[in-house]
C-alpha positions, 0 to 999 in steps of 0.5 A: 731907593734908600740904599741907592740914594744914600750910597751915592750921597755917602760916597760923595759921587756926582752933582746934586742933580743926577742924570739917569739913562735913556731907558727911563720913562714916564707914564702919563695920566692918559696912559702914554709911555714916554721914554727919555732921561729923568733928572732929579735931586739925589739929595732930596729925601724923596722926589717931589717932582722930576725933570724929564727930557723926552725925544724932542729934547725939551725938558719938562717938570712933572709933579705927582699930579701929572703922572701915573708912574715913572721908572728910573733905569740906573737904579731899577726903581719904579715910582707910583703917583698916588693920593695918600694920607699919612701921619706927619707927627714926630719920630725923634725926641726933639720932635716929640718935645716940640709942642708944634709937632704932633700926630697930624694927618696930611693928605697929599699926592706924592711919588711912592717908591714901589717895593712890591707889586702884587695882590698885596703891593707895598710902597715907601715914602720919606717925608720932609722930616725924613720920617719913613712911611710905608703903604699897603694896597690890596688889589685895586683898593685905596693905598693906606698907610701902615701906621706906627706911633711914637710917644714919650715914655711916661716916667722917662721923658728921655726915651720914646716908645712905639706903637706898632699899629701896622702889625694889626693892619697887616694881620687884618689884610693878609691873615688869610695866608697860613703861617703869615701871622708869625712873620708879621709878629716878628716884623719891623718897620723897614723895607726888608722886613715889610717886603718879606711879609708882602712877598710871602703873602703874594707867593702864598696866594699865587699873586704876581 
């Protein structure tokens, strides 16, 4: 999603509301798949809702509480609706200086971009401050945030340091796969790197 949406924005193409192809679909909480056209704002950091026109031609707004999943055909991306807890603390110097922005846990039902499906599934979410969040789900277990913390550097308040707690989480969850420890150790908090780790694990254990 990041590359697709930022690419559209950077090129200045299209209106603020982007209409996508007729092979889009939503999956309701009852498990019904409805095909139609999804419309959502390409300038949002992440869709908080979608507008959907189904076979009847009537447009409806869906929120995360209304759906299990939806598919956007033009960018070949799937989004999962899930209740998650994430750290809404600051990740820039300005935010870290602001006393009102601290490590704050928020519980919310959101649409997560599906990066990897398998025994180890990986999801992405960008919050209202454009902070990136990655989530791991092992099998049918609850979805959990892969945690990273930002703190002002002692003695040099013009810099901040990161605490990569997510690497310990990945080792605990995926450590049964031989050789994955080095891959995790060298990983970064990014789509490409974390996708590589989860794909390696799923291939290692024959996950689909």
